[in-house]
N, C-alpha and C positions, 0 to 999 in steps of 0.2 A: 197346137199345144200352147198352154198358157205360159207366158214369161213370168217366172217366179219373182224376179226382181221388181217388175212393175206391179204385180199383185201385192207384194209386201208394202210398197210405197202407198198404194191405194188404201190398204187396210189400216196403216198407221194414220193416214190423213183422216179417214172416216172416224176412227176411234177417238181422235183428239179434237176434231173440229165439228163433227156433225151435230152434236148436242148443243153447241154454243153459238154457231154462226147463224145469223138471221137468214131467212130464205133468199132475200135479195142478194146476199153475199155468198152464195153457194158456188165459189170459184172452182175451176179446174186446177190440178197440180201444175206448177210452173217448171220450165226448164231454165236453168241458170247458167250463165257464162261465168268464167273465172273472175271477171271484173265487174260483177253485178253491183258491188258496193260502190264502185266509182261512178256508176250511172244507175242509181237505185230506182228503177221503175220496171214493173212487171207487166209487159205489154199484153200478155194473154189474159190478164185479169181486168184490164182497163174497162172493157165494155160493161161488165157486171157492176163494177164500182161506180162508174159514171151513172148508169141507170138508177142505181139505188140512191146515191147521194142527191142527184138532181131531183129525183122523184120526191124524196123527203123534204128537200129545201123548198120545193114549189107546191107542196100541198096547200090548198087555199087557207086552211086554218093557220098553218105555219106562217105564210106570207102576211096575213092580217095581224098575227101576233107580233111579228117583228116590226111591222109598220106602226102598230100601236105603241110599242116600247120606244121606238125612235121618236115618235111625236111627243110622248110623255117627257122624254129627256130634253127634247128641243124646247118645249114650253118652259122648262125650269133650268136654264143654263147656270152653271156654277164655274167660277174661275179656279185657277190652280190652287190645290190643297184645300178647296172649299167644297169638294164634290161629295158632300155628305148625303144628300138626297139621291144623287146618282148612284153612289155605291150601295145605298140602302135598296134601291130598285134592283141592282145587280144581285145582291144577296137574296132578296125576296124571290127572284126568278130561279136562282141556283137551288135554293131550298125546295122550291116546288118541284124541281127536276130530281131532287135527291142527290145533288152534287155537293160534296164537302168543299169547304173553302177556308181560307185564312184571312182575317181582317182584324184591325187595320194593318195595312202594309204601306210604308211610306206615307203615313198619316191617314190617307183616305183610299188607298188602293185595295184591291181584292185579288187574291190568287187562289184559283181552284184547280182541282185535278180530276180527270176522268180516265178510267182504264183499270189496269191491273194493280196499280200502286207500286209496281216494280219497274226496274229499267227494261228497255231504254226509255228515255224521257225526251219529248219534243215539246216546244213551247209555241203558243200563239198569243199575239199581243194586240190589244186595242187601247186607245187613249180615251179619256172621259171628259177633259176640261173644255170650257168654252172661252170666249174672248170678250174683252171689255169694249164691245161695239153695240151701238143701238141698231136693232134690226129695222130695216125699212121695207122689206118684202111684205107684200100683202097676202098673208097666208092664214088659213083658219087656225093653224097650230103654231103661230108665230110666238116669239119669246114673250113671256108675261113678266119679265124682269127688266126694268129700265136699265139701259146701258150695258146689258150683257146679252150675248148671242152665240149660238153654235154656228159660227161662220167658217168652220174648217172641216166639217164632216165628222167630228168625233162622236156625235150622237149616232150616226150611221155605223161607225166602226164598232161601237159598243153593242149595238143591236145585232150586227152581223156575227160578232163573236158569241153572243148569247144564242143566236140561231145555230151556230156550229156546235156549241155546248149541248144543245138539245138533240141534235142529230147524233153526235158522238155518244151521248148517253144511251140512245136507242141501239147503237152498235157496240156498246161497251163490252159485251161478252166476247166479241171477236177482236178487240183491240189487243195487239201484241206488244203491249207496253203501256205507257202513261202519257197523256196529253196534259200539259200545264197551261192553264188559261190565265193570262195576265191582263187584268183590267187596271190600267195605269193612270195615275193623276199627273197633272202639271207638265204635259208635253210642251205647251206653249211657253212655259218658263224655261224649258231646256234642262230641268232638274229631275223630272219624274223618273225617267229611266235609271239615272244614276242612283237615286235613292232606293228604287226597287232592287237594283243589283246589290246595294249595300246590305239589304235585308235578306239576301240569299235566294232570290227567286230563280236564279240560273243554276243552282246547285245540281250537279249531275245531268244537266240538260245537254243533249247532243247537238241540237239545232233549233233555230227560232225563225218564225215567219211572221211578216206583218203586211198589212194592206192599208193603203191610203186612197180614198176616192179623189178624183181630179176632173176638172171641167174641160181639160184640153182634149180628151178623147170621148167619142160617142159612148152611149150606154153599152156596157158589156165588153168593151175593149180592155184587155189586160196588157200592161206594158212594164218592162223592167230591163235590166241589162246586167251582164256579169262585171265584176270588178267595180271601179269607181262609178258612182251613180249620182249622189247628191253631194253638194259641197260642204266642207267644214265651215263653221261660222263662228267668228270671234267678234268681240266688241272692244272698242278702246275709248278712253276718255282722258283728254290731256288738259290740265289746268296750267296755263302759261302765266307766270307772274312777272310783272315789270315794276314800274314806279309811276304812280298816278300824278296828275298835275293838270294845269289849265291848258286847254287845247290851243290857246293863243301863244303859248310858249313851249312848244314841243321839245326844245333842246333841254329843258329842265326835267323832262320825264323820260321814262323808258317804256316805249309803247308796246304793250302785249298784243294789241290788235294787229299791228304790222307783222309781228312774229307769227300770229295765228294765220294771217292771210297768206304769207309765204309758205307756211307749212302745208296749207290746204293745196296750194298750187303744186308744190313739190311732191306731195303724196300721189297726185295724178300721174306724175312721171314714172312712178314705180311700175305701173301697168303699161303705159304707152311706150316706155323706153328701156325698161329693164327686164320685162317678162316676155318669155317666148309667146308669140301670138297664138300658137297651137296649145298652150297650157293655160286654160281659162282661169282667170283670177279676177277678183273684184275688190276695189277699195272705194268706199263711199263715205264722205263726210256729210252727216245728216243733221248735226246740231252745231250751231254757233251761238255763243252767248257772251256778251261783253257790254259793259257800260250802261248808264241810265240817263245820261245827259249829253246833249249835242256839243257842249263846250268843255267837257271834262274827259281827259284821257284816264281810263280806269286802271285800277291796280292789277287786274287780271282779266284774262279771256279764256274761255273754255271751248274746245272743239271735241266732237265725239262722232262716232260712226261705226261702220262694220267692215270687216274684211273676210274674204271667202276664197277657198281653194279646194281642189279635189283630191290632192294627195297629202299625206302627213308631212312629207319633207317640204313641199311648197307652202303648206299652211304655216309651219314653224318659221320658214325663211321669210315669209311675208310679214309675220308678226315682228321679227327681229328688225327687218328693214323699216317698218313703220316707226318703231322706237328710235332707230338711228336718225331718220329724217327729221322727226319732230324735235328731238333733242338738239340736233345740229342747227336747225333754223332758229330755235330759241336762243342758242348760244351766239349765233351770228348777230342777233338783235339785242344782246346783253340781258336776256331774260333767263329765268330759271323755269323748270317745268317738272311736273309730276304726272306720270302716265299710269292709268289703271287699266289693266287688261282682264280683270276678273270681276266685272260688274255683276251684282246680284240680280239685277233685272234681266240681263241678257248674258248668261254664262256661256262659256265656250262649248261648242258642239263639234265633235270630230267629223270628218268626212264619212258619208255612208258608203261603205264598200261591201258589195255583195260577194259572198263566197261563191266561186264558180261552180262547185259541185252542187251546192244547195240551190243556186240559181237554176241550174239545168233541171233539177227535180221540179222546181216551181214552174219552170217554163213548160215542162211536159204536163204538169197538172193543169196549167192554163189551156194548153192545147185540148186537153180532155174536156174541160168544163165549158169553155167559151168558143173552142174551135181554133184551128191553126190560123184561119183568116183573121181572127180577132186577137191573136197573140202577137204583140209587137215588141221590137227591140227599141227601147226608149232612148232618146238623147239624154245627155247629162243635163242636170238641172242645178242652177246656182242656189236654189232653195235648200234648206237644211231640215233635218229631222232628228229628234233625240233617240229614235230607234238605232241610230248609229252607235250609241253607247253599248247596246247589247252586242252589236256586231264586232265591237272591239274585244269582247270577252269570248264569244263562241261563234261558230259558223252560222250563217243565216242568209236570208234573202228578203228584200223589201220590194213590194209590187204596187204599181199605180193602177187603179181600176176606174174606167171612164163612167161619168154620170151625165155627159152633155146631152141635152135634149132641148132644142130651140122651141119646140111647141109648148113646153111648160115653163120656159124661162130659166132652165138650168144651164146657164151660159156664163155666169159670173165667177171670177176667180176667188180662191180662198181669201178670207179677211175682208170681203166686200159686204156692206150692209144689205145688199140685195141677194146674197148667196143663197141658192136653193139647190135641191138635188132631185134626180129622178129616183123615186123609191123602188123602182124595179131592180135596182142594184143590190138590194138587201139579200134576196135568195142567192144571187150570184156570189156575193162575198161570203156568205155562209157556206156555200158549196166549195169554194176555193179553200177556205180555212180547213174544212172537214177533210177534203180529199188530200190536201198536203199532209196533214198530220197522220191520217189513217194509213196512207200508202207509204209514208216515210217509216213509220214504225214497222209495218209489215215487211218492207224491204230489208230493214236492218235485221229483223228476226230471220228472214229467209236466207240472207247473205251469211249470217253468222253460223247458220246450221247447214249450209250447203258445202 
């Protein structure tokens, strides 16, 4: 005897989905637990989704297309807020796909949308800017612009997100919501994400996902962690003023160099003697400027550097203590001081803190695409990323994707003039982006109707 309840469910699913879903996504009905929204992943549909997305991402024409895009961007690197050619390339490809977009956003950014145009919304982000570095790697597609180079993988990030856009467009009829594609400028300046947010790119977005390639892990390894992940990054610049005079008569001067020197030493004590050894923090003085003559005590001395911490409280406390120490040492040596914590060249970035629920979803996506053996829990990094600004506003997760391959010289860290990547990462990144967005929207829809 036929179970009428099961028959009804099957008929509803067939009528609503059969005409729209591509053959490779002909999933079976799922069984949901009461807490499926807390762990939004539908295990019984994973195999079909994996086969479909990986198959599309690894089609030879698709792989060659992403490689060609990445190399075109790599040859023509553009610095923060100068990404005119890069954003033009992005718009060209989106137009060919039939994907609508908004431009300019935050001067040179592009924001596109794939799907129903209706909630729920999930966002994927890639950065586009290069660095002021002279490329020294001997590559056929090396930078053609003197003093500029894609030395942090943003060319690959943009290519992978365009790849995801192309796959999502093919699956658009079965997307149960809308995917927002964020092509962001000025990550290296630490301002791009903030400017994109000001222009409303996160409006109504439920979650966001980002990927950064990294040389520390072999090709195809995906690594992330829940909660605190990357450090918040701030900069400081202190101008210490004294009284100049002849170095042969120091008693007639007020020496700002001495105040600067004792400030530098005292700043190191914050970490070594005031900070919990298990709470990783960094203070580095990286600029010292004073004087122009060996026999003249200058009027002023300047010190500048960076400070980093993983939690917001520790980050704010560290900034306050930096200010206290420098002002106190200046006062001890009868100097005045002006401290700037809001440098335009290196603005403050918050800590990157992954939402635990979204991280769990991203982890299971990684298990699916690269395998459990290649899905790692990363250590915390003292590097910073302006993706953190998105995570301050909405839940999300940031992931590191390995590109290390000794055979082709993909061993150098970001910002190295010899930086290069294994381009086999491109279809992997595209598949991760696609699977995260597709399954997240599907799970939200299923959970809300269950």
